[in-house]
Every structure is written in C-alpha cells, then in structure tokens.
C-alpha positions in Angstrom: -10.0 1.7 -23.3 -12.9 -1.0 -24.9 -13.6 -3.4 -21.9 -16.7 -3.6 -20.0 -17.5 -2.2 -16.3 -17.7 -5.3 -13.3 -20.2 -4.6 -11.4 -18.9 -7.0 -8.7 -15.7 -4.4 -9.0 -18.1 -1.5 -8.2 -16.2 -0.7 -11.3 -17.5 3.3 -12.8 -14.7 4.9 -14.5 -13.9 8.5 -14.5 -14.7 9.9 -18.4 -13.0 13.1 -18.4 -9.7 14.8 -16.8 -11.5 17.5 -14.9 -12.6 14.9 -11.6 -8.7 13.5 -11.5 -7.5 17.5 -11.9 -9.3 18.3 -8.6 -8.3 15.3 -6.9 -4.8 16.3 -7.8 -5.3 19.3 -6.6 -6.6 18.4 -3.3 -3.5 15.9 -2.6 -1.5 18.8 -3.6 0.8 16.2 -6.0 3.8 17.4 -7.1 6.8 16.0 -9.2 8.5 14.7 -5.6 5.8 12.6 -5.0 4.9 8.9 -4.7 2.0 8.0 -4.9 0.0 4.9 -4.2 -3.7 4.6 -6.7 -6.7 2.3 -6.1 -8.3 0.9 -8.7 -6.5 2.9 -11.7 -9.2 1.3 -14.1 -9.2 2.7 -17.1 -6.3 4.9 -15.9 -8.1 8.6 -16.1 -6.6 9.6 -12.6 -3.2 8.1 -13.5 -2.7 10.0 -16.1 -2.9 13.4 -14.7 -0.9 11.8 -11.9 2.5 11.7 -14.2 1.6 14.5 -15.9 2.0 16.3 -12.8 5.2 14.3 -12.8 4.6 11.9 -9.8 6.0 8.6 -9.0 2.8 6.2 -9.2 2.5 2.4 -7.5 -1.2 1.5 -8.9 -2.6 -1.3 -7.2 -5.9 -3.3 -9.8 -7.5 -6.1 -9.1 -9.1 -6.1 -12.6 -6.8 -7.9 -15.2 -8.5 -6.7 -18.1 -7.3 -3.3 -16.5 -4.0 -4.3 -15.9 -3.5 -5.3 -19.9 -4.9 -2.1 -20.9 -3.0 0.2 -18.6 0.4 -1.6 -19.8 -0.3 -0.2 -23.2 -1.1 2.9 -22.3 1.4 3.9 -20.1 4.0 1.5 -21.7 6.6 4.4 -21.8 6.3 6.0 -18.1 6.7 1.9 -17.1 9.5 1.2 -19.0 10.8 4.3 -17.3 9.7 3.6 -14.2 7.7 6.2 -12.9 4.6 3.7 -13.4 4.6 0.8 -11.6 0.8 -1.8 -11.8 0.3 -4.3 -9.8 -2.0 -7.2 -9.2 -3.6 -6.6 -6.2 -7.0 -6.8 -4.5 -7.5 -3.4 -2.7 -9.1 -4.9 0.3 -6.3 -6.7 1.0 -3.9 -3.8 1.0 -1.1 -2.9 3.0 1.5 -0.5 2.9 4.2 -2.1 4.5 3.9 -5.4 2.9 4.2 -2.8 -0.6 7.4 -1.6 1.6 6.1 2.5 1.6 7.2 4.5 4.7 4.8 6.2 7.0 5.0 10.1 5.8 6.8 9.8 2.3 3.5 8.6 0.1 0.6 9.9 -1.2 -2.5 7.7 -1.5 -5.5 9.5 -4.1 -8.0 6.9 -5.0 -11.3 6.6 -7.3 -12.7 3.9 -5.0 -15.5 1.2 -5.4 -18.5 3.2 -2.9 -18.6 -0.7 -1.4 -15.8 -0.8 0.4 -14.3 2.9 0.8 -15.3 2.5 4.9 -13.0 -0.6 5.1 -10.3 1.1 2.9 -10.3 4.3 4.8 -9.4 1.9 7.9 -7.0 -0.2 6.5 -4.8 2.8 5.5 -5.5 4.7 8.1 -5.5 2.8 11.3 -1.6 1.3 10.5 2.0 2.0 11.7 2.8 2.9 8.2 0.6 5.9 7.1 0.5 8.4 4.4 1.1 12.0 4.8 -2.5 13.4 2.4 -4.9 10.3 1.7 -7.9 11.5 -0.8 -10.8 9.7 -2.2 -13.3 10.0 -4.2 -16.3 8.0 -2.9 -20.0 8.4 -1.9 -21.4 12.2 -0.9 -23.2 10.9 1.5 -20.8 9.2 3.1 -18.7 12.3 2.7 -20.7 14.8 3.8 -21.2 12.5 7.2 -17.1 12.5 7.2 -16.8 15.8 6.8 -19.6 18.1 7.2 -22.2 16.4 9.4 -22.4 18.2 13.0 -23.1 14.7 14.1 -20.4 12.2 14.4 -20.1 8.3 13.4 -18.2 5.4 13.8 -16.8 6.0 10.6 -15.8 9.8 11.1 -14.2 9.8 14.6 -12.1 6.4 12.6 -11.0 8.9 10.3 -10.6 12.2 12.6 -8.6 10.3 15.1 -5.7 9.8 12.2 -6.3 13.0 10.6 -8.3 16.0 9.6 -10.7 15.5 6.3 -12.1 18.0 4.7 -14.8 18.0 2.4 -13.5 19.2 -1.5 -16.1 19.3 -3.8 -19.2 16.6 -5.5 -18.9 15.1 -8.0 -22.0 14.5 -10.6 -23.0 10.9 -11.8 -22.1 12.5 -15.4 -18.4 12.4 -14.7 -18.2 8.4 -14.6 -19.1 5.4 -17.2 -21.5 3.6 -16.4 -23.2 6.6 -14.1 -23.9 5.7 -10.6 -27.4 6.3 -9.3 -25.7 9.0 -6.6 -23.0 11.4 -6.8 -20.0 10.9 -5.1 -17.2 13.6 -3.6 -13.8 13.9 -3.3 -12.9 14.1 0.6 -8.6 14.9 1.9 -7.4 13.7 5.2 -4.1 15.9 6.0 -2.0 15.5 8.8 -2.7 12.7 9.3 -0.5 10.4 12.1 -0.8 8.8 15.5 0.0 12.1 17.5 -4.0 12.1 19.1 -4.1 8.8 20.4 -1.3 6.8 22.5 -0.8 3.7 20.5 -1.1 1.4 24.3 -4.9 3.2 23.7 -5.8 2.7 20.1 -7.7 -1.2 20.8 -9.7 0.4 23.8 -10.7 3.7 21.9 -11.8 1.7 18.6 -14.0 -0.5 21.7 -15.8 2.2 23.4 -17.2 4.0 20.1 -18.1 0.7 19.3 -20.1 -0.2 22.9 -21.2 4.1 22.2 -22.7 3.5 19.3 -24.0 -0.1 19.5 -27.7 1.5 19.4 -27.5 5.0 17.9 -31.1 5.6 19.8 -29.9 4.8 23.5 -27.7 7.4 25.1 -24.0 7.3 25.5 -24.2 6.0 28.9 -26.6 3.4 28.8 -24.6 1.6 26.0 -21.5 1.7 27.8 -22.6 0.1 31.5 -23.3 -3.4 28.5 -19.4 -3.3 29.2 -18.2 -0.7 32.3 -19.9 0.1 35.9 -22.2 2.5 36.0 -21.3 4.4 39.0 -18.0 4.3 37.8 -18.8 5.7 34.3 -21.0 8.0 35.4 -18.2 9.5 37.9 -15.8 9.8 34.8 -18.9 12.1 33.2 -18.6 14.4 35.7 -14.9 14.4 35.7 -15.2 14.8 31.8 -18.0 17.2 31.9 -20.2 15.0 29.9 -23.5 15.2 29.7 -24.9 12.0 31.2 -27.6 12.2 28.7 -25.4 12.4 25.5 -25.7 10.5 22.2 -22.5 8.7 21.5 -23.0 11.2 18.0 -22.8 14.2 20.1 -19.4 13.6 21.6 -16.9 15.0 20.0 -13.7 13.0 19.5 -11.9 15.0 22.3 -14.3 13.8 24.9 -13.9 10.4 23.6 -10.2 10.8 24.1 -10.4 11.7 27.4 -13.0 9.2 28.5 -10.5 6.6 26.8 -7.3 7.4 28.7 -9.6 8.1 31.7 -10.8 4.4 31.7 -7.7 3.5 31.0 -5.7 4.8 33.9 -8.6 4.2 36.0 -9.7 1.9 38.4 -10.7 -1.6 36.7 -14.4 -1.0 35.4 
C-alpha cells in the first residue's frame, strides 16, 4: 500500500506475514470465529485472519487505509467475510457494534499510546470477547504477564482474564520501525466470574488508592480514604502484612479486601 504512516495515529505497519501468523496462532483463530480487528492499517493481519476463514469486522480511523483496504479485499468484502468501518478505536464499544459477550475475539496491532485505554474499554464492560490478542510495547506486556510485581494495569486485566506473554517481536517487523521492541500478549478465559458486578467499582477505586503513591505502604495509601484502625483489623483477618506495598499484593487478596470492605462496617 502506498500511503505514508501518520505519527498522530501511532501507525507502525506490519511488513511480513510472520507476526500475523503468530497472533492468529495465539488467538487460536479458526474458520468459525468472528474477529474484531482494531486498526488494520495496511491489512497484513487482516489478510491472515481471512486466510484462516474467520469473519472480520475491522475498525480503522484512517480514511486512506480504508480506501486501500476496500481495494485490496474487495472480494472478501463483497462475500461478506470482511466489513471495514471508519471508527476511532478509543470510542470502541462491542455493545454498540452489535456483538455478544463471549461470541467474538479481539485481535489487533494497536498504537502503543492507547494500549492501556483499549484493555480497559474491551475488558471492563458487560459485552466481553472470549479471547483478546494485542501486539503492544514489550515493556508493557512484560509488566502485565511476566513481572512478579503487580500494577494498576496488570490487576485491571487479571480481574477479567488470564494474560500470557506469547513472544517478543523485533522492531524490524514494522514499517517504520518503532524505537522499541513489541510483544504479543494474549488474554484468555475472559469473564466476570472473579468479581461481583456490584463490587467492580469498589475494586477499581481500591487499587487506584493503593497505587496512589507507589513507595508508600498499602495501608498508608488506603488511610487517605478509610479508617486506619478498621483497615488494620481487616488486614489481620485476611493475613495481609501491614507493611506490604500495593505492588506485592496478589489479585486474590485485593478481591478479598474489596469484599471485606463492601460487606463490613462503613469506614
């Protein structure tokens, strides 16, 4: 395709079929799948998805890319296997797109600068995909799926699914090459089972308070909002060390603390 990339859209186009194949393998794409692809760009990933027989809804913000995609995949569009829509990924809503929870997969090479936003918009909703595969900044993928320490982002993903680091992707696989390496990350077994819908808001409120000042202990951060005496009692009951930092608290303990605060006395 002949158009220049736009820095403002964070465009780094895939230039080989190696990465699309790895991404489709990670998402276990089969012919019966319905795939939501965000930012198809030059269509490298789109081509592999279609080759595997999947039906694809591609959302693209760049009208130039849409025009090229319509030419390149005219046959698949005519056959109803591919639909390309002019859409800003930051406004994506599976519900508005008419998708049903657990009946689609999201596979995409997304701009680095909106990766955190897109994880939240796709996972922290009522209509969720069954599988999510993103090509993102390597450092971010490691923080989510490989780091022994937790973060706001890792907890926000793990509460809805199980993330895994699939593979490192070198800069040379993109045109233009980004300044840093990327990685494929997959989130599977997505659902609402780990958290009660009524406590979702409280969970996110707690982790935001907990990570407000990373160098401070969790207890100290939470006392900005809650009674220290009651918190200390809860920590003791849940066997959470009083000197622990937020990054060292596993998801299970955050969920237990959320439940305890929700059902306990008003703090």
